[in-house]
N, C-alpha and C positions, 0 to 999 in steps of 0.2 A: 504493499500500500504506500509506503514512504516513497518508492521510486515513482509511482504514478503522480503523487503530488509534486515531486521534484520536476518530473518531465512537464507537468502543467504550469510551471513557473513559480511555485511556492518555494519559500525558504523552509528547509526541513532540518530539524534538530533532533537527534536521537540521544536520549538520556542514558545514563549509566548508574545502575543501582550499587549499592554497597556490596562488598563481598566478592566482587568479581577481580579478575586480574588487573583491570584498569584502575581499580580503587586502591591498589597497594601503595600508591605514591601519595597517600593522604598526608596533609601537612601537620596533623595533630596526633595521629595514631600509627603506631608501628605495627604492621602485620607480622613481622618476623619475631619480634621480641615480646609483644604483648597481644597474643592472639585473642585472650579473653575479652579485652576491651575493644579490640578491633571488630569482632564479631558480635558484640553485645548491642543489638538493635533489633527492632520488630518492624513489621509493616506499618504499625502506627507511627513510628518515627520517620519512616520513609515518606508517608503522606504528609505529616505535620512539618517536617523540616527539609527533607531532601527535594521533594517536588517544588515547594515554593522557592527554594534556593536555585533550582534549575531554571524555573520561569523568570525570576529576577535576574539571573545571570544573562538569559537571552535578551530580555527587554533592555538590560543595561549595554548590551553589545550592539544591538540593532537600533540605530537612531530613528527617531520620529515615529516610533511604534509605542502605543500605550497599552495594548492588550494583544493576546494571541489566542489561537485555537489549539486546545490540547486534545490529542487523539490517543487513547491508550486502553 
């Protein structure tokens, strides 16, 4: 679906959730030395903290946009 939106001219941003290989470069938690803290999260935190942070990051990156459409 993301490719169809991209081909139609939309900006497409694909988020990354905690616990994947891409999140190992976290600025505050060390996945190697403190696994308990690194993996101490739930879907609640992902919805309350992570998704709003992703949305704010996108809106701060793309100028002249005040809102976006989320598909998930």
